[in-house]
MMTF fields as JSON, N, C-alpha, C and O atoms, coordinates in Angstrom:
{
  "mmtfVersion": "1.0.0",
  "mmtfProducer": "UNKNOWN",
  "numBonds": 391,
  "numAtoms": 392,
  "numGroups": 98,
  "numChains": 1,
  "numModels": 1,
  "chainsPerModel": [1],
  "groupsPerChain": [98],
  "chainIdList": ["A"],
  "bondAtomList": [4, 2, 8, 6, 12, 10, 16, 14, 20, 18, 24, 22, 28, 26, 32, 30, 36, 34, 40, 38, 44, 42, 48, 46, 52, 50, 56, 54, 60, 58, 64, 62, 68, 66, 72, 70, 76, 74, 80, 78, 84, 82, 88, 86, 92, 90, 96, 94, 100, 98, 104, 102, 108, 106, 112, 110, 116, 114, 120, 118, 124, 122, 128, 126, 132, 130, 136, 134, 140, 138, 144, 142, 148, 146, 152, 150, 156, 154, 160, 158, 164, 162, 168, 166, 172, 170, 176, 174, 180, 178, 184, 182, 188, 186, 192, 190, 196, 194, 200, 198, 204, 202, 208, 206, 212, 210, 216, 214, 220, 218, 224, 222, 228, 226, 232, 230, 236, 234, 240, 238, 244, 242, 248, 246, 252, 250, 256, 254, 260, 258, 264, 262, 268, 266, 272, 270, 276, 274, 280, 278, 284, 282, 288, 286, 292, 290, 296, 294, 300, 298, 304, 302, 308, 306, 312, 310, 316, 314, 320, 318, 324, 322, 328, 326, 332, 330, 336, 334, 340, 338, 344, 342, 348, 346, 352, 350, 356, 354, 360, 358, 364, 362, 368, 366, 372, 370, 376, 374, 380, 378, 384, 382, 388, 386],
  "bondOrderList": [1, 1, 1, 1, 1, 1, 1, 1, 1, 1, 1, 1, 1, 1, 1, 1, 1, 1, 1, 1, 1, 1, 1, 1, 1, 1, 1, 1, 1, 1, 1, 1, 1, 1, 1, 1, 1, 1, 1, 1, 1, 1, 1, 1, 1, 1, 1, 1, 1, 1, 1, 1, 1, 1, 1, 1, 1, 1, 1, 1, 1, 1, 1, 1, 1, 1, 1, 1, 1, 1, 1, 1, 1, 1, 1, 1, 1, 1, 1, 1, 1, 1, 1, 1, 1, 1, 1, 1, 1, 1, 1, 1, 1, 1, 1, 1, 1],
  "groupList": [{"groupName": "UNK", "atomNameList": ["N", "CA", "C", "O"], "elementList": ["N", "C", "C", "O"], "formalChargeList": [0, 0, 0, 0], "bondAtomList": [1, 0, 2, 1, 3, 2], "bondOrderList": [1, 1, 2], "singleLetterCode": "X", "chemCompType": "L-PEPTIDE LINKING"}],
  "groupTypeList": [0, 0, 0, 0, 0, 0, 0, 0, 0, 0, 0, 0, 0, 0, 0, 0, 0, 0, 0, 0, 0, 0, 0, 0, 0, 0, 0, 0, 0, 0, 0, 0, 0, 0, 0, 0, 0, 0, 0, 0, 0, 0, 0, 0, 0, 0, 0, 0, 0, 0, 0, 0, 0, 0, 0, 0, 0, 0, 0, 0, 0, 0, 0, 0, 0, 0, 0, 0, 0, 0, 0, 0, 0, 0, 0, 0, 0, 0, 0, 0, 0, 0, 0, 0, 0, 0, 0, 0, 0, 0, 0, 0, 0, 0, 0, 0, 0, 0],
  "groupIdList": [1, 2, 3, 4, 5, 6, 7, 8, 9, 10, 11, 12, 13, 14, 15, 16, 17, 18, 19, 20, 21, 22, 23, 24, 25, 26, 27, 28, 29, 30, 31, 32, 33, 34, 35, 36, 37, 38, 39, 40, 41, 42, 43, 44, 45, 46, 47, 48, 49, 50, 51, 52, 53, 54, 55, 56, 57, 58, 59, 60, 61, 62, 63, 64, 65, 66, 67, 68, 69, 70, 71, 72, 73, 74, 75, 76, 77, 78, 79, 80, 81, 82, 83, 84, 85, 86, 87, 88, 89, 90, 91, 92, 93, 94, 95, 96, 97, 98],
  "secStructList": [7, 3, 3, 3, 3, 3, 3, 3, 3, 6, 6, 3, 3, 3, 3, 3, 3, 3, 3, 3, 3, 1, 6, 6, 6, 2, 2, 2, 2, 2, 2, 2, 2, 2, 2, 2, 2, 2, 6, 6, 7, 1, 3, 3, 3, 3, 3, 3, 3, 3, 3, 3, 3, 3, 7, 2, 2, 2, 2, 2, 2, 2, 2, 2, 2, 2, 2, 2, 1, 7, 3, 3, 3, 3, 1, 7, 7, 2, 2, 2, 2, 2, 2, 2, 2, 2, 2, 6, 7, 6, 6, 6, 6, 6, 5, 7, 7, 7],
  "xCoordList": [-13.987, -15.037, -14.668, -13.501, -15.684, -15.46, -16.404, -17.599, -15.864, -16.666, -16.526, -15.422, -17.669, -17.695, -18.491, -19.547, -17.978, -18.677, -18.633, -17.555, -19.804, -19.892, -20.25, -21.25, -19.42, -19.702, -19.561, -18.811, -20.284, -20.217, -19.888, -20.493, -18.922, -18.551, -18.343, -17.382, -19.223, -19.119, -19.257, -20.172, -18.365, -18.477, -17.873, -17.858, -17.376, -16.683, -17.42, -17.787, -17.63, -18.131, -16.933, -16.175, -16.764, -15.643, -16.169, -17.089, -15.571, -15.891, -14.675, -13.604, -14.85, -13.777, -13.93, -14.971, -12.871, -12.902, -11.969, -10.795, -12.507, -11.703, -11.95, -13.087, -10.865, -10.975, -10.502, -9.651, -11.074, -10.663, -11.669, -12.882, -11.119, -11.953, -11.684, -10.616, -12.668, -12.499, -13.834, -14.783, -13.896, -15.102, -16.336, -17.391, -16.207, -17.379, -17.769, -18.873, -16.896, -17.203, -17.194, -17.59, -16.762, -16.654, -18.017, -18.091, -19.092, -20.43, -20.831, -21.505, -20.415, -20.686, -19.988, -20.556, -18.752, -18.013, -18.71, -18.842, -19.153, -19.854, -21.119, -21.425, -21.846, -23.053, -22.718, -23.418, -21.658, -21.237, -20.803, -21.076, -20.133, -19.74, -20.977, -21.015, -21.985, -23.239, -23.914, -24.408, -23.936, -24.527, -23.793, -24.413, -22.473, -21.678, -21.971, -22.106, -22.07, -22.38, -23.801, -24.062, -24.712, -26.115, -26.285, -27.321, -25.301, -25.381, -25.226, -25.497, -24.792, -24.549, -23.153, -22.845, -22.307, -20.93, -20.207, -20.406, -19.374, -18.588, -17.395, -16.875, -16.972, -15.786, -16.029, -16.618, -15.565, -15.651, -14.228, -13.392, -13.985, -12.676, -12.808, -13.718, -11.894, -11.853, -10.668, -9.526, -10.939, -9.872, -9.522, -10.275, -8.377, -7.95, -7.002, -6.4, -6.851, -5.888, -6.133, -5.194, -7.393, -7.714, -7.883, -8.344, -7.516, -7.655, -6.485, -5.322, -6.817, -5.785, -5.554, -4.536, -6.489, -6.381, -7.203, -8.267, -6.702, -7.398, -7.122, -5.965, -8.189, -7.99, -8.525, -8.913, -8.543, -8.947, -10.406, -10.756, -11.26, -12.659, -12.763, -13.565, -11.945, -11.902, -11.351, -11.861, -10.297, -9.744, -10.793, -10.941, -11.515, -12.554, -13.621, -14.07, -14.02, -15.016, -14.515, -15.269, -13.257, -12.682, -12.573, -12.843, -12.185, -12.082, -13.453, -13.603, -14.455, -15.814, -16.317, -16.946, -16.04, -16.46, -15.778, -16.399, -14.505, -13.734, -14.245, -14.163, -14.765, -15.294, -16.593, -16.963, -17.288, -18.529, -18.259, -18.937, -17.278, -16.892, -15.531, -15.261, -14.674, -13.349, -13.422, -14.269, -12.521, -12.402, -10.973, -10.049, -10.808, -9.487, -9.312, -10.205, -8.164, -7.879, -6.758, -5.675, -7.036, -6.057, -5.733, -6.48, -4.602, -4.216, -3.896, -4.064, -3.441, -3.207, -1.998, -0.892, -2.197, -1.065, -0.082, -0.483, 1.195, 2.199, 1.865, 2.111, 1.316, 1.014, -0.101, -0.101, -1.039, -2.127, -1.626, -1.978, -0.813, -0.228, 0.581, 0.55, 1.291, 2.098, 1.225, 1.634, 0.042, -0.876, -1.238, -1.192, -1.597, -1.929, -0.742, -0.913, 0.462, 1.666, 1.926, 2.239, 1.798, 2.08, 1.15, 1.586, -0.128, -1.09, -1.201, -1.974, -0.431, -0.39, -1.571, -1.917, -2.192, -3.386, -3.17, -4.119, -1.979, -1.741, -2.152, -2.835, -1.748, -2.074, -3.48, -4.165, -3.913, -5.237, -6.337, -7.291, -6.205, -7.251, -7.096, -7.894, -6.123, -5.985, -5.523, -6.073, -4.518, -3.95, -3.205, -2.577, -3.283, -2.518, -1.037, -0.661, -0.193, 1.249, 1.811, 1.401, 2.761, 3.39, 4.304, 4.917],
  "yCoordList": [-1.228, -2.211, -3.265, -3.627, -3.751, -4.729, -5.901, -5.716, -7.106, -8.322, -9.024, -9.19, -9.437, -10.087, -11.372, -11.413, -12.427, -13.704, -14.237, -14.45, -14.453, -14.96, -16.433, -16.821, -17.261, -18.689, -19.088, -18.472, -20.117, -20.6, -22.082, -22.865, -22.451, -23.851, -24.091, -23.59, -24.844, -25.088, -23.79, -23.009, -23.546, -22.344, -21.085, -20.028, -21.191, -20.061, -19.553, -20.324, -18.241, -17.582, -16.918, -16.201, -17.159, -16.59, -15.617, -15.928, -14.441, -13.45, -13.338, -12.913, -13.724, -13.576, -12.193, -11.858, -11.398, -10.005, -9.835, -10.199, -9.275, -9.053, -7.632, -7.245, -6.853, -5.495, -4.453, -4.712, -3.258, -2.102, -1.835, -1.824, -1.618, -1.243, 0.232, 0.607, 1.054, 2.5, 3.144, 2.459, 4.463, 5.211, 4.642, 4.508, 4.31, 3.864, 2.406, 1.999, 1.618, 0.195, -0.269, -1.4, 0.561, 0.111, -0.244, -1.116, 0.406, 0.069, -1.347, -2.06, -1.748, -3.109, -4.133, -5.174, -3.826, -4.721, -4.806, -5.891, -3.668, -3.654, -4.509, -5.237, -4.428, -5.233, -6.722, -7.528, -7.088, -8.489, -8.987, -10.132, -8.139, -8.519, -8.757, -9.711, -7.903, -8.089, -9.397, -10.133, -9.687, -10.934, -12.154, -13.143, -12.067, -13.189, -13.43, -14.574, -12.361, -12.514, -13.038, -13.77, -12.67, -13.092, -14.592, -15.152, -15.245, -16.692, -17.453, -18.653, -16.76, -17.415, -17.993, -18.702, -17.696, -18.187, -17.664, -16.522, -18.508, -18.124, -17.256, -16.499, -17.37, -16.654, -16.135, -16.823, -14.908, -14.347, -14.171, -13.515, -14.776, -14.723, -13.947, -14.191, -13.019, -12.254, -12.729, -12.667, -13.202, -13.616, -12.421, -12.062, -11.81, -10.587, -10.839, -9.893, -12.087, -12.39, -11.573, -11.286, -11.194, -10.449, -8.956, -8.257, -8.45, -7.014, -6.269, -6.612, -5.247, -4.491, -3.101, -2.474, -2.608, -1.264, -1.19, -1.8, -0.437, -0.25, 1.165, 1.552, 1.947, 3.302, 3.422, 2.425, 4.634, 4.861, 4.491, 4.112, 4.595, 4.199, 2.685, 2.201, 1.951, 0.503, 0.113, -0.801, 0.812, 0.546, 0.798, 0.008, 1.905, 2.224, 1.131, 0.742, 0.643, -0.428, -1.672, -2.308, -2.016, -3.193, -2.999, -3.924, -1.814, -1.531, -1.605, -2.198, -1.009, -1.061, -2.5, -2.88, -3.291, -4.692, -5.442, -6.264, -5.16, -5.84, -5.488, -6.313, -4.285, -3.916, -4.656, -4.804, -5.122, -5.871, -7.359, -7.996, -7.9, -9.309, -9.486, -8.876, -10.316, -10.507, -11.016, -11.84, -10.508, -10.974, -11.439, -11.007, -12.314, -12.793, -12.478, -12.74, -11.916, -11.561, -12.464, -12.515, -13.174, -14.114, -13.732, -13.004, -14.243, -14.046, -12.609, -12.205, -11.842, -10.414, -10.184, -10.61, -9.51, -9.201, -8.243, -7.481, -8.275, -7.438, -5.941, -5.279, -5.402, -3.969, -3.608, -2.511, -4.513, -4.27, -4.518, -3.779, -5.547, -5.816, -4.611, -4.259, -3.991, -2.817, -1.708, -1.031, -1.516, -0.503, -0.854, 0.009, -2.105, -2.532, -2.347, -1.911, -2.679, -2.525, -1.057, -0.724, -0.188, 1.235, 1.847, 2.633, 1.486, 2.073, 1.278, 1.645, 0.185, -0.562, -1.483, -1.758, -1.961, -2.797, -4.264, -5.045, -4.66, -6.039, -7.048, -8.027, -6.817, -7.741, -7.504, -8.452, -6.264, -5.931, -6.594, -7.136, -6.551, -7.081, -8.567, -9.116, -9.214, -10.655, -11.055, -11.991, -10.366, -10.771, -12.072, -12.321, -12.901, -14.145, -13.797, -12.757, -14.656, -14.355, -14.193, -14.874, -13.271, -13.019, -14.151, -14.117],
  "zCoordList": [-22.635, -22.543, -21.51, -21.36, -20.799, -19.744, -19.942, -20.17, -19.853, -19.901, -18.561, -18.043, -18.004, -16.702, -16.801, -17.433, -16.171, -16.149, -14.726, -14.169, -14.138, -12.766, -12.81, -13.414, -12.16, -12.046, -10.582, -9.825, -10.202, -8.823, -8.83, -9.562, -8.004, -7.829, -6.348, -5.764, -5.745, -4.313, -3.548, -3.812, -2.607, -1.774, -2.399, -1.768, -3.637, -4.258, -5.489, -6.376, -5.524, -6.732, -7.389, -6.736, -8.676, -9.412, -10.456, -11.212, -10.48, -11.494, -12.396, -11.963, -13.659, -14.633, -15.252, -15.817, -15.132, -15.564, -16.763, -16.702, -17.86, -19.066, -19.553, -19.821, -19.665, -20.177, -19.193, -18.342, -19.326, -18.526, -17.406, -17.618, -16.199, -15.062, -14.79, -14.305, -15.112, -14.984, -14.624, -14.242, -14.751, -14.411, -15.098, -14.477, -16.367, -17.123, -16.865, -17.227, -16.253, -16.064, -14.61, -14.328, -13.701, -12.304, -11.708, -10.842, -12.147, -11.645, -12.083, -11.341, -13.291, -13.759, -12.866, -12.535, -12.483, -11.595, -10.237, -9.671, -9.718, -8.432, -8.5, -7.555, -9.595, -9.766, -9.796, -9.183, -10.501, -10.551, -9.179, -8.819, -8.415, -7.055, -6.194, -5.417, -6.324, -5.587, -5.991, -5.137, -7.293, -7.788, -7.231, -6.841, -7.202, -6.686, -5.209, -4.777, -4.444, -3.017, -2.814, -1.859, -3.701, -3.584, -3.819, -3.461, -4.406, -4.616, -3.308, -3.248, -2.265, -0.987, -0.88, 0.078, -1.853, -1.835, -0.601, -0.185, -0.028, 1.139, 0.753, 1.573, -0.488, -0.952, -2.366, -3.201, -2.622, -3.974, -4.494, -3.873, -5.646, -6.285, -7.592, -8.384, -7.803, -9.048, -9.868, -9.414, -11.074, -11.975, -12.852, -13.758, -12.577, -13.253, -14.416, -14.923, -14.857, -15.917, -17.179, -17.922, -17.431, -18.634, -18.429, -19.332, -17.247, -16.98, -17.624, -17.415, -18.407, -19.122, -18.548, -18.842, -17.726, -17.17, -15.9, -15.802, -14.922, -13.652, -13.169, -13.0, -12.944, -12.439, -11.012, -10.402, -10.491, -9.1, -8.845, -7.727, -9.859, -9.682, -9.493, -8.694, -10.236, -10.064, -8.713, -8.065, -8.282, -6.951, -5.869, -4.937, -6.007, -5.018, -4.973, -3.894, -6.126, -6.181, -5.455, -4.719, -5.658, -5.002, -3.493, -2.727, -3.068, -1.629, -0.982, 0.087, -1.616, -1.078, -0.988, 0.0, -2.012, -2.001, -0.876, -0.202, -0.673, 0.371, 1.77, 2.68, 1.948, 3.266, 3.571, 4.735, 2.529, 2.725, 2.962, 3.768, 2.266, 2.406, 1.743, 0.708, 2.33, 1.744, 0.308, -0.037, -0.51, -1.889, -2.114, -1.425, -3.073, -3.457, -4.933, -5.738, -5.289, -6.67, -7.173, -6.591, -8.264, -8.823, -10.263, -10.916, -10.737, -12.13, -12.494, -13.644, -11.53, -11.751, -12.654, -12.322, -13.8, -14.678, -13.985, -13.105, -14.373, -13.722, -13.697, -12.688, -14.773, -14.794, -13.811, -13.252, -13.598, -12.646, -11.225, -10.306, -11.041, -9.707, -9.235, -8.056, -10.146, -9.783, -9.205, -8.262, -9.753, -9.211, -7.775, -6.899, -7.524, -6.171, -5.228, -4.09, -5.7, -4.882, -4.55, -3.407, -5.537, -5.336, -4.291, -3.45, -4.348, -3.398, -2.1, -1.215, -1.978, -0.744, -0.498, 0.651, -1.567, -1.407, -1.747, -1.677, -2.105, -2.518, -1.448, -1.746, -0.232, 0.856, 1.383, 1.766, 1.409, 1.941, 1.12, 1.678, -0.205, -1.08, -1.383, -2.142, -0.829, -1.012, -2.392, -2.974, -2.938, -4.227, -4.057, -3.028, -5.085, -5.047, -5.089, -5.629, -4.524, -4.505, -5.909, -6.848, -6.026, -7.344, -7.726, -8.793]
}
């Protein structure tokens, strides 16, 4: 299950993500990313502090979103950061420093 909350403050739209990002939920994340960009925000930030699982479908969704507009991922738990590190996307996707 995935819970998403989009908020906007100034030039930044923040999506708070809680749960698993996988085949069954990656489309929900893509929709939230589209909604965040539609606010006119200059920057989209993903708060991953509550993410418990991320598979290749979630990675694909994030890569596709990044090709449309830069995203920043903050609060990444160690197990999720390791996935980004293994596939070489930590710097590409704008993860906050460990």
